[in-house]
DRENTOR-977316 format. One record per residue: residue in one letter; residue number from 1; x negated, y, z of N, C-alpha, C, O in turn. Coordinates in nm, 3 decimals, padded with zeros to 5 digits. Last residue first. Layout:
<pts>
A;NUM;X;Y;Z;X;Y;Z;X;Y;Z;X;Y;Z .
...
</pts>
This chain:
<pts>
N;105;-08.704;08.514;08.724;-08.616;08.455;08.616;-08.659;08.483;08.482;-08.595;08.439;08.386 .
K;104;-08.911;08.617;08.902;-08.933;08.493;08.847;-08.863;08.459;08.732;-08.916;08.393;08.642 .
I;103;-08.803;08.887;08.919;-08.882;08.883;08.817;-08.935;08.742;08.776;-08.988;08.721;08.667 .
S;102;-08.577;08.834;09.113;-08.531;08.863;08.966;-08.652;08.853;08.843;-08.632;08.826;08.725 .
K;101;-08.711;08.743;09.308;-08.671;08.646;09.227;-08.609;08.727;09.108;-08.595;08.665;09.003 .
I;100;-08.810;09.027;09.348;-08.929;08.925;09.329;-08.868;08.784;09.258;-08.934;08.718;09.178 .
L;99;-08.564;09.150;09.451;-08.617;09.216;09.322;-08.731;09.072;09.267;-08.723;09.028;09.152 .
D;98;-08.505;09.032;09.662;-08.420;08.978;09.539;-08.490;09.043;09.405;-08.478;09.002;09.290 .
E;97;-08.704;09.103;09.822;-08.703;08.948;09.824;-08.607;08.944;09.682;-08.632;08.857;09.598 .
M;96;-08.654;09.384;09.858;-08.777;09.322;09.790;-08.771;09.151;09.741;-08.825;09.099;09.643 .
T;95;-08.304;09.415;09.795;-08.430;09.412;09.866;-08.537;09.377;09.755;-08.529;09.353;09.635 .
K;94;-08.099;09.640;09.648;-08.162;09.563;09.622;-08.267;09.518;09.743;-08.319;09.619;09.791 .
N;93;-07.971;09.888;09.662;-07.915;09.835;09.770;-08.024;09.704;09.777;-08.045;09.656;09.888 .
K;92;-07.992;10.056;09.417;-08.026;10.075;09.528;-08.050;09.983;09.649;-08.142;10.005;09.728 .
D;91;-07.976;09.888;09.103;-07.941;09.862;09.244;-08.020;09.916;09.366;-08.105;09.844;09.420 .
D;90;-08.188;09.947;08.939;-08.084;10.006;08.916;-07.983;09.986;09.030;-07.902;10.078;09.047 .
P;89;-08.522;10.020;09.056;-08.401;09.927;08.995;-08.272;09.993;08.995;-08.259;10.098;09.058 .
V;88;-08.794;10.137;08.848;-08.697;10.181;08.902;-08.565;10.107;08.931;-08.481;10.120;08.842 .
I;87;-09.134;10.075;08.800;-09.019;10.007;08.783;-08.908;10.092;08.881;-08.945;10.110;08.997 .
M;86;-09.444;10.119;08.605;-09.308;10.193;08.737;-09.188;10.126;08.687;-09.149;10.119;08.570 .
Q;85;-09.728;09.986;08.534;-09.616;10.009;08.494;-09.504;10.040;08.619;-09.498;09.968;08.718 .
I;84;-10.040;10.152;08.456;-09.955;10.116;08.571;-09.791;10.097;08.526;-09.733;10.197;08.484 .
N;83;-10.229;10.312;08.323;-10.152;10.178;08.285;-10.086;10.077;08.352;-10.075;09.957;08.325 .
N;82;-10.355;10.523;08.403;-10.422;10.402;08.468;-10.340;10.237;08.415;-10.364;10.119;08.441 .
K;81;-10.176;10.701;08.287;-10.314;10.719;08.272;-10.365;10.580;08.294;-10.420;10.523;08.199 .
K;80;-09.925;10.641;08.472;-09.939;10.625;08.314;-10.094;10.612;08.257;-10.125;10.515;08.187 .
F;79;-09.976;10.702;08.701;-09.965;10.550;08.653;-09.978;10.540;08.537;-10.034;10.444;08.485 .
I;78;-10.050;11.006;08.680;-10.134;10.905;08.745;-10.149;10.742;08.689;-10.248;10.677;08.654 .
E;77;-09.758;11.065;08.568;-09.919;11.114;08.492;-09.997;11.004;08.536;-10.020;10.911;08.458 .
V;76;-09.604;10.994;08.783;-09.573;10.918;08.669;-09.713;10.920;08.566;-09.762;10.825;08.506 .
V;75;-09.720;11.144;09.004;-09.719;11.029;09.008;-09.737;10.933;08.879;-09.819;10.844;08.858 .
K;74;-09.607;11.401;08.906;-09.774;11.380;08.883;-09.784;11.267;08.894;-09.858;11.222;08.806 .
S;73;-09.348;11.326;08.907;-09.422;11.379;08.783;-09.536;11.364;08.793;-09.594;11.313;08.697 .
G;72;-09.247;11.107;09.119;-09.259;11.244;09.073;-09.366;11.240;08.955;-09.447;11.151;08.930 .
F;71;-08.991;10.842;09.091;-09.173;10.885;09.143;-09.166;11.024;09.076;-09.084;11.047;08.987 .
R;70;-08.772;10.645;09.298;-08.775;10.730;09.188;-08.956;10.756;09.197;-09.032;10.707;09.281 .
G;69;-08.738;10.388;09.440;-08.648;10.427;09.387;-08.659;10.572;09.289;-08.565;10.604;09.216 .
A;68;-09.022;10.158;09.326;-08.962;10.249;09.384;-08.843;10.308;09.343;-08.817;10.299;09.223 .
V;67;-09.322;09.977;09.224;-09.137;09.978;09.211;-09.112;10.039;09.351;-09.157;09.998;09.458 .
T;66;-09.536;09.909;08.993;-09.492;09.994;09.091;-09.345;09.961;09.105;-09.268;09.926;09.016 .
T;65;-09.826;09.659;08.878;-09.669;09.737;08.859;-09.631;09.797;08.992;-09.679;09.752;09.096 .
E;64;-10.085;09.638;08.936;-10.026;09.662;08.764;-09.903;09.691;08.759;-09.854;09.742;08.658 .
V;63;-10.316;09.743;09.206;-10.189;09.689;09.132;-10.159;09.708;08.991;-10.215;09.800;08.932 .
G;62;-10.520;09.746;09.322;-10.550;09.657;09.200;-10.414;09.624;09.115;-10.390;09.546;09.023 .
Q;61;-10.631;09.874;09.520;-10.597;09.760;09.557;-10.546;09.683;09.459;-10.521;09.565;09.483 .
E;60;-10.641;10.122;09.358;-10.757;10.084;09.445;-10.733;09.975;09.485;-10.844;09.928;09.509 .
I;59;-10.379;10.147;09.347;-10.473;10.175;09.202;-10.616;10.084;09.250;-10.675;09.999;09.183 .
L;58;-10.290;10.254;09.552;-10.255;10.142;09.533;-10.339;10.078;09.377;-10.337;09.963;09.332 .
L;57;-10.420;10.492;09.619;-10.474;10.414;09.722;-10.400;10.275;09.651;-10.452;10.171;09.692 .
E;56;-10.329;10.649;09.442;-10.492;10.624;09.392;-10.500;10.507;09.487;-10.577;10.417;09.455 .
A;55;-10.063;10.692;09.502;-10.120;10.612;09.401;-10.234;10.568;09.343;-10.254;10.492;09.248 .
S;54;-10.135;10.804;09.739;-10.094;10.725;09.791;-10.057;10.627;09.623;-10.029;10.508;09.629 .
T;53;-10.174;11.059;09.631;-10.272;10.972;09.722;-10.245;10.862;09.726;-10.344;10.789;09.716 .
C;52;-09.948;11.107;09.495;-10.049;11.109;09.432;-10.200;11.050;09.496;-10.300;11.011;09.436 .
G;51;-09.774;11.180;09.736;-09.720;11.081;09.581;-09.887;11.043;09.530;-09.924;10.926;09.542 .
A;50;-09.874;11.380;09.893;-09.862;11.234;09.919;-09.824;11.141;09.820;-09.849;11.021;09.834 .
G;49;-09.933;11.618;09.814;-10.002;11.526;09.767;-09.963;11.386;09.795;-10.008;11.289;09.734 .
E;48;-09.883;11.791;10.158;-09.863;11.789;10.009;-09.931;11.678;09.927;-10.016;11.629;10.002 .
E;47;-09.881;11.691;10.420;-09.781;11.840;10.367;-09.792;11.840;10.225;-09.700;11.895;10.166 .
A;46;-09.805;11.385;10.499;-09.891;11.474;10.433;-09.796;11.587;10.381;-09.686;11.584;10.325 .
Y;45;-09.668;11.165;10.562;-09.656;11.294;10.658;-09.690;11.384;10.607;-09.636;11.490;10.638 .
R;44;-09.761;10.932;10.416;-09.594;10.973;10.416;-09.598;11.120;10.492;-09.503;11.191;10.461 .
N;43;-09.982;10.839;10.399;-09.989;10.967;10.338;-09.800;11.035;10.356;-09.745;11.139;10.320 .
P;42;-10.024;10.572;10.468;-10.123;10.645;10.554;-10.058;10.814;10.512;-10.085;10.906;10.589 .
N;41;-09.797;10.308;10.526;-09.832;10.448;10.418;-09.916;10.552;10.523;-09.875;10.597;10.630 .
E;40;-09.922;09.998;10.605;-09.865;10.127;10.634;-09.882;10.245;10.580;-09.995;10.292;10.588 .
I;39;-09.893;09.753;10.370;-09.961;09.865;10.399;-09.916;09.971;10.480;-09.857;10.055;10.413 .
Y;38;-09.892;09.406;10.356;-09.841;09.513;10.402;-09.948;09.639;10.408;-10.065;09.626;10.445 .
K;37;-09.898;09.173;10.120;-09.980;09.232;10.231;-09.912;09.359;10.209;-09.880;09.412;10.103 .
S;36;-09.843;08.842;10.020;-09.807;08.966;10.053;-09.895;09.021;10.155;-09.952;08.961;10.246 .
K;35;-09.833;08.557;09.771;-09.876;08.629;09.896;-09.859;08.774;09.913;-09.863;08.836;09.808 .
K;34;-09.838;08.430;09.559;-09.748;08.432;09.623;-09.763;08.490;09.782;-09.700;08.456;09.883 .
S;33;-10.064;08.394;09.367;-10.063;08.339;09.497;-09.946;08.345;09.576;-09.942;08.264;09.668 .
K;32;-09.928;08.550;09.162;-09.998;08.431;09.119;-10.003;08.372;09.272;-09.919;08.283;09.286 .
T;31;-09.804;08.778;09.261;-09.738;08.665;09.179;-09.815;08.556;09.178;-09.755;08.450;09.197 .
D;30;-09.867;08.936;09.502;-09.909;08.872;09.430;-09.859;08.738;09.367;-09.872;08.624;09.411 .
Y;29;-09.763;09.251;09.658;-09.703;09.083;09.637;-09.793;09.039;09.499;-09.783;09.107;09.397 .
I;28;-09.818;09.477;09.880;-09.817;09.441;09.746;-09.815;09.313;09.747;-09.869;09.254;09.841 .
C;27;-09.570;09.725;10.017;-09.601;09.585;09.990;-09.695;09.539;09.854;-09.654;09.561;09.740 .
Y;26;-09.569;10.022;10.192;-09.606;09.927;10.063;-09.625;09.797;10.065;-09.721;09.759;10.132 .
W;25;-09.370;10.223;10.415;-09.465;10.082;10.410;-09.456;10.062;10.255;-09.350;10.082;10.196 .
D;24;-09.252;10.446;10.403;-09.305;10.406;10.531;-09.415;10.271;10.523;-09.506;10.237;10.599 .
C;23;-09.236;10.698;10.131;-09.192;10.549;10.247;-09.265;10.506;10.315;-09.381;10.531;10.283 .
R;22;-09.338;10.883;10.004;-09.302;10.937;10.131;-09.246;10.805;10.196;-09.210;10.809;10.314 .
G;21;-09.405;10.827;09.733;-09.508;10.882;09.790;-09.463;10.920;09.962;-09.544;10.976;10.036 .
F;20;-09.117;10.712;09.637;-09.228;10.666;09.620;-09.356;10.716;09.722;-09.404;10.627;09.791 .
H;19;-08.826;10.727;09.796;-08.952;10.797;09.766;-09.050;10.712;09.744;-09.075;10.630;09.832 .
E;18;-08.616;10.493;09.832;-08.605;10.606;09.749;-08.747;10.682;09.706;-08.774;10.695;09.587 .
D;17;-08.766;10.165;09.902;-08.737;10.360;09.923;-08.745;10.399;09.830;-08.830;10.380;09.743 .
V;16;-08.589;09.854;09.853;-08.718;09.949;09.808;-08.647;10.112;09.853;-08.533;10.157;09.843 .
C;15;-08.513;09.712;10.158;-08.484;09.769;10.063;-08.591;09.848;10.022;-08.671;09.903;10.097 .
S;14;-08.679;09.385;10.350;-08.633;09.558;10.322;-08.591;09.609;10.184;-08.637;09.546;10.089 .
R;13;-08.691;09.168;10.336;-08.585;09.176;10.354;-08.533;09.337;10.346;-08.423;09.391;10.339 .
H;12;-08.981;09.129;10.372;-08.942;09.092;10.216;-08.775;09.129;10.190;-08.723;09.126;10.078 .
H;11;-09.078;09.400;10.570;-09.047;09.274;10.563;-08.996;09.252;10.445;-08.953;09.353;10.390 .
N;10;-09.145;09.692;10.681;-09.258;09.592;10.663;-09.202;09.425;10.676;-09.250;09.342;10.754 .
E;9;-08.916;09.931;10.542;-08.960;09.842;10.644;-09.080;09.727;10.626;-09.078;09.679;10.513 .
M;8;-08.884;10.042;10.296;-08.850;10.123;10.401;-08.897;10.051;10.567;-08.907;10.110;10.674 .
L;7;-09.130;10.053;10.026;-09.075;09.976;10.126;-09.009;10.079;10.241;-09.069;10.181;10.275 .
A;6;-09.243;10.013;09.702;-09.241;10.092;09.805;-09.105;10.080;09.922;-08.989;10.101;09.886 .
F;5;-09.444;09.780;09.607;-09.310;09.783;09.645;-09.294;09.900;09.736;-09.333;09.884;09.852 .
A;4;-09.673;09.628;09.351;-09.683;09.720;09.486;-09.523;09.788;09.496;-09.481;09.845;09.395 .
I;3;-09.806;09.323;09.216;-09.691;09.449;09.199;-09.684;09.529;09.364;-09.691;09.470;09.472 .
K;2;-10.021;09.206;09.061;-10.014;09.226;09.175;-09.919;09.353;09.135;-09.941;09.445;09.058 .
M;1;-10.038;08.877;08.882;-10.007;09.027;08.870;-09.987;09.053;09.008;-09.947;08.963;09.083 .
</pts>
């Protein structure tokens, strides 16, 4: 399964970003291969539509689950339409590394 994390920085110890569409980085983590692919968010400074365009980008990458501090209503619609699970962590200070460990358990 491919999980996309909205991150503040491009490493496993980065905290999840509060804003899905305006984050600096996405990390696509493959639970089977245990490999990560970092993508700098090309939409973070867009005047409008950053979330929707980013959602389409991640769908093209084959993600099945996304993790962010929050998702806008239009992004929620896009992900629901494409059967993409959305996760909002309870603890905003958890790192991507922490979340991956919790998924394994």
